[in-house]
C-alpha positions as a Markdown table, in Angstrom:
| # | Residue | x | y | z |
|---|---|---|---|---|
| 1 | Met | 79.2 | 179.2 | 67.6 |
| 2 | Ser | 77.1 | 178.2 | 64.8 |
| 3 | Ser | 77.6 | 174.4 | 64.2 |
| 4 | Pro | 76.6 | 171.6 | 66.7 |
| 5 | Ile | 79.3 | 169.8 | 65.4 |
| 6 | Thr | 82.1 | 172.4 | 66.0 |
| 7 | Phe | 80.6 | 173.0 | 69.8 |
| 8 | Met | 80.9 | 168.9 | 70.4 |
| 9 | Cys | 84.4 | 168.6 | 69.2 |
| 10 | Arg | 85.2 | 171.4 | 71.3 |
| 11 | Arg | 83.3 | 170.2 | 74.2 |
| 12 | Ala | 85.1 | 166.9 | 73.8 |
| 13 | Arg | 88.3 | 168.4 | 74.1 |
| 14 | Leu | 87.5 | 170.4 | 76.9 |
| 15 | Ile | 85.5 | 167.9 | 78.9 |
| 16 | Arg | 89.2 | 165.7 | 78.8 |
| 17 | Gly | 91.0 | 168.5 | 79.8 |
| 18 | Glu | 93.1 | 168.4 | 76.9 |
| 19 | Thr | 94.8 | 170.8 | 74.5 |
| 20 | Gln | 94.1 | 170.5 | 70.8 |
| 21 | Ala | 97.6 | 168.6 | 70.2 |
| 22 | Val | 96.9 | 166.2 | 73.0 |
| 23 | Phe | 93.0 | 165.7 | 71.9 |
| 24 | Ala | 94.5 | 165.0 | 68.1 |
| 25 | Ile | 96.7 | 162.4 | 69.7 |
| 26 | His | 93.8 | 160.8 | 71.7 |
| 27 | Met | 91.6 | 161.0 | 68.1 |
| 28 | Arg | 94.5 | 159.8 | 66.1 |
| 29 | Val | 94.8 | 162.7 | 63.9 |
| 30 | Asp | 97.0 | 165.9 | 63.6 |
| 31 | Gln | 96.3 | 168.9 | 65.4 |
| 32 | Ala | 95.1 | 171.1 | 62.1 |
| 33 | Ser | 92.3 | 168.7 | 61.5 |
| 34 | Val | 91.3 | 169.0 | 65.6 |
| 35 | Ser | 91.6 | 173.0 | 64.7 |
| 36 | Arg | 89.3 | 172.8 | 61.7 |
| 37 | Trp | 86.5 | 170.8 | 63.2 |
| 38 | Glu | 86.4 | 173.4 | 66.1 |
| 39 | Thr | 86.6 | 176.3 | 63.6 |
| 40 | Glu | 83.8 | 174.9 | 61.3 |
| 41 | Arg | 86.5 | 174.7 | 58.4 |
| 42 | Gly | 86.4 | 170.9 | 58.3 |
| 43 | Glu | 84.2 | 168.3 | 60.3 |
| 44 | Pro | 85.4 | 164.9 | 61.6 |
| 45 | Asp | 84.3 | 161.7 | 59.7 |
| 46 | Ala | 81.5 | 159.4 | 60.9 |
| 47 | Ala | 84.1 | 157.4 | 63.4 |
| 48 | His | 85.8 | 160.4 | 65.0 |
| 49 | Leu | 82.3 | 162.1 | 65.4 |
| 50 | Ala | 80.9 | 158.9 | 66.8 |
| 51 | Glu | 83.7 | 159.1 | 69.5 |
| 52 | Ile | 83.2 | 162.5 | 70.3 |
| 53 | Arg | 79.5 | 161.9 | 70.9 |
| 54 | Arg | 80.6 | 159.2 | 73.5 |
| 55 | Ile | 82.8 | 161.3 | 75.2 |
| 56 | Ile | 80.6 | 164.2 | 75.7 |
| 57 | Thr | 77.3 | 162.0 | 77.0 |
| 58 | Thr | 80.0 | 159.7 | 79.5 |
| 59 | Ala | 81.6 | 160.7 | 82.5 |
| 60 | Glu | 85.2 | 159.6 | 81.8 |
| 61 | Pro | 87.9 | 159.1 | 84.7 |
| 62 | Cys | 90.0 | 161.5 | 82.8 |
| 63 | His | 87.0 | 164.3 | 83.5 |
| 64 | Ser | 88.2 | 165.7 | 87.1 |
| 65 | Leu | 86.2 | 167.9 | 89.5 |
| 66 | Asp | 90.1 | 169.2 | 90.5 |
| 67 | Tyr | 90.2 | 170.4 | 86.4 |
| 68 | Val | 87.2 | 172.2 | 87.0 |
| 69 | Arg | 88.2 | 173.8 | 90.7 |
| 70 | Thr | 91.6 | 175.2 | 89.2 |
| 71 | Ala | 90.4 | 176.3 | 85.7 |
| 72 | Pro | 91.1 | 180.3 | 85.3 |
| 73 | Thr | 87.6 | 180.9 | 83.5 |
| 74 | Ile | 84.1 | 180.6 | 84.8 |
| 75 | Lys | 82.8 | 177.2 | 84.7 |
| 76 | Tyr | 81.0 | 174.7 | 87.1 |
| 77 | Ile | 79.8 | 171.2 | 87.4 |
| 78 | Cys | 76.3 | 170.8 | 88.9 |
| 79 | Ala | 73.3 | 167.9 | 89.0 |
| 80 | Ile | 71.9 | 167.7 | 85.7 |
| 81 | Asp | 68.1 | 168.4 | 87.2 |
| 82 | Asp | 68.9 | 170.9 | 89.7 |
| 83 | Phe | 71.9 | 173.5 | 88.6 |
| 84 | His | 72.2 | 174.7 | 92.1 |
| 85 | Asp | 73.5 | 171.7 | 93.1 |
| 86 | Met | 76.9 | 172.6 | 92.6 |
| 87 | His | 79.7 | 169.5 | 92.5 |
| 88 | Ala | 82.6 | 172.4 | 91.8 |
| 89 | Ala | 83.2 | 175.7 | 90.7 |
| 90 | Ser | 86.0 | 177.3 | 88.9 |
| 91 | Lys | 88.7 | 179.3 | 90.9 |
| 92 | Gly | 88.2 | 181.9 | 88.2 |
| 93 | Leu | 84.5 | 181.9 | 88.8 |
| 94 | Leu | 85.0 | 182.1 | 92.6 |
| 95 | Glu | 87.7 | 184.8 | 92.4 |
| 96 | Ala | 86.1 | 186.9 | 89.9 |
| 97 | Leu | 82.9 | 187.1 | 92.3 |
| 98 | Gly | 85.1 | 187.2 | 95.4 |
| 99 | Val | 82.9 | 184.4 | 97.0 |
| 100 | Asp | 83.0 | 180.9 | 98.1 |
| 101 | Arg | 81.0 | 178.1 | 96.7 |
| 102 | Glu | 78.3 | 178.2 | 99.4 |
| 103 | Glu | 78.0 | 182.2 | 98.7 |
| 104 | Leu | 77.6 | 181.5 | 95.1 |
| 105 | Ile | 74.7 | 178.8 | 95.4 |
| 106 | Asn | 73.1 | 181.3 | 97.3 |
| 107 | Glu | 73.4 | 184.2 | 94.6 |
| 108 | Leu | 72.1 | 182.0 | 92.1 |
| 109 | Asp | 69.2 | 181.2 | 94.0 |
| 110 | Arg | 68.2 | 184.8 | 94.5 |
| 111 | Asp | 69.1 | 185.8 | 90.8 |
| 112 | Glu | 65.7 | 185.5 | 88.8 |
| 113 | Thr | 67.3 | 185.6 | 85.7 |
| 114 | Thr | 69.6 | 182.9 | 86.1 |
| 115 | Gln | 66.5 | 181.2 | 87.5 |
| 116 | Ser | 64.4 | 181.8 | 84.1 |
| 117 | Val | 67.6 | 180.3 | 82.0 |
| 118 | Ile | 67.6 | 177.0 | 84.3 |
| 119 | Asp | 64.2 | 176.7 | 84.3 |
| 120 | Thr | 64.1 | 176.8 | 80.4 |
| 121 | Ile | 67.0 | 174.3 | 80.2 |
| 122 | Val | 65.6 | 171.9 | 83.0 |
| 123 | Gly | 62.0 | 172.5 | 81.7 |
| 124 | Asp | 62.5 | 171.1 | 78.3 |
| 125 | Pro | 61.7 | 167.3 | 78.3 |
| 126 | Arg | 64.6 | 166.5 | 75.7 |
| 127 | Trp | 67.2 | 167.6 | 78.4 |
| 128 | Leu | 66.5 | 165.0 | 81.0 |
| 129 | Arg | 66.2 | 162.3 | 78.3 |
| 130 | Gly | 69.5 | 163.0 | 77.0 |
| 131 | Glu | 68.6 | 164.4 | 73.8 |
| 132 | Ile | 70.5 | 167.5 | 74.2 |
| 133 | Ala | 74.2 | 167.7 | 72.6 |
| 134 | Phe | 74.6 | 171.4 | 74.3 |
| 135 | Phe | 72.7 | 174.9 | 75.3 |
| 136 | Glu | 74.1 | 178.3 | 74.9 |
| 137 | Ala | 72.3 | 181.1 | 76.9 |
| 138 | Asn | 73.1 | 185.0 | 76.8 |
| 139 | Phe | 71.6 | 186.8 | 79.3 |
| 140 | Lys | 72.1 | 190.0 | 81.9 |
| 141 | Ala | 74.5 | 188.8 | 84.6 |
| 142 | Pro | 73.6 | 189.2 | 87.7 |
| 143 | Thr | 74.5 | 192.2 | 89.8 |
| 144 | Tyr | 77.2 | 190.3 | 91.9 |
| 145 | Tyr | 79.5 | 190.1 | 88.6 |
| 146 | Gly | 79.4 | 193.4 | 88.3 |
| 147 | Glu | 77.3 | 196.4 | 86.7 |
| 148 | Asn | 76.0 | 196.4 | 83.1 |
| 149 | Leu | 77.7 | 192.9 | 82.5 |
| 150 | Trp | 76.6 | 190.0 | 80.1 |
| 151 | Leu | 77.1 | 186.4 | 80.5 |
| 152 | Arg | 77.6 | 184.2 | 77.3 |
| 153 | Thr | 77.3 | 180.8 | 78.2 |
| 154 | Ile | 77.6 | 177.3 | 76.7 |
| 155 | Gly | 76.9 | 174.0 | 78.8 |
| 156 | Ala | 76.6 | 170.4 | 78.2 |
| 157 | Pro | 75.6 | 167.3 | 80.0 |
| 158 | Leu | 77.5 | 164.5 | 81.4 |
| 159 | Ala | 74.9 | 162.0 | 81.3 |
| 160 | Glu | 76.5 | 159.2 | 82.9 |
| 161 | Ala | 77.5 | 161.3 | 85.5 |
| 162 | Arg | 74.2 | 163.1 | 85.8 |
| 163 | Ala | 75.7 | 166.3 | 85.7 |
| 164 | Val | 76.3 | 169.5 | 83.8 |
| 165 | Leu | 79.8 | 171.5 | 82.7 |
| 166 | Trp | 78.3 | 174.9 | 82.3 |
| 167 | Glu | 81.0 | 177.3 | 80.8 |
| 168 | Gly | 80.8 | 181.5 | 80.5 |
| 169 | Val | 82.5 | 184.4 | 79.9 |
| 170 | Leu | 81.6 | 188.1 | 80.7 |
| 171 | Gln | 81.1 | 190.8 | 78.5 |
| 172 | Asp | 80.3 | 194.3 | 78.8 |
| 173 | Glu | 78.6 | 194.5 | 75.4 |
| 174 | Pro | 74.8 | 194.1 | 75.6 |
| 175 | Leu | 73.4 | 190.8 | 74.3 |
| 176 | Glu | 70.2 | 189.5 | 73.2 |
| 177 | Phe | 68.6 | 187.6 | 75.7 |
| 178 | Ser | 68.5 | 183.8 | 74.6 |
| 179 | Val | 68.3 | 179.9 | 75.6 |
| 180 | Lys | 68.7 | 177.5 | 72.7 |
| 181 | Leu | 68.8 | 173.9 | 73.6 |
| 182 | Thr | 70.3 | 172.0 | 70.5 |
| 183 | Pro | 69.9 | 168.5 | 70.3 |
| 184 | Phe | 72.5 | 165.6 | 68.8 |
| 185 | Asp | 70.4 | 165.3 | 65.5 |
| 186 | Lys | 70.1 | 169.2 | 64.9 |
| 187 | Lys | 71.4 | 169.7 | 61.4 |
| 188 | Asp | 74.0 | 172.4 | 61.0 |
| 189 | Asp | 72.0 | 174.8 | 58.9 |
| 190 | Asp | 69.1 | 174.7 | 61.2 |
| 191 | Ala | 71.4 | 176.0 | 64.4 |
């Protein structure tokens, strides 16, 4: 996704664990508006954008570790300053790898590429100051995922929880290695 606003809209909805229809009710708009926000065909007004920003920068009771644990996709929640301090890993992630939570943490510790991505994110002073809306990282997947696979990942801080929600998809087409942090004030045309 090229637009920080597009990502922030999707992130707010996913943090709440809601469909577009349910999120639309929460935001007091129709589902088509949420769809337009998430596909760069429209943007929320200032009041809706403020609510979206509030959701993605606070840990709300509606965001549950159980939601992450039962997700069929690759996602996990970890400490904001130590990505190896994992609070929850999705069922999809653990099943895809055929490992338990402890084995996954051990694998993360051993993989140099993953560690390089983590060091880049945590090493940026804006990250710990809460100035980053989200990060994107594309990198060669650790071999425990399988041979010749790449990870396309996105993540966002849950600032008040001092945690990060990190999601990814595996793909077999090579990607260019990249780690990009996008601050809240980043303009769409700079993304």
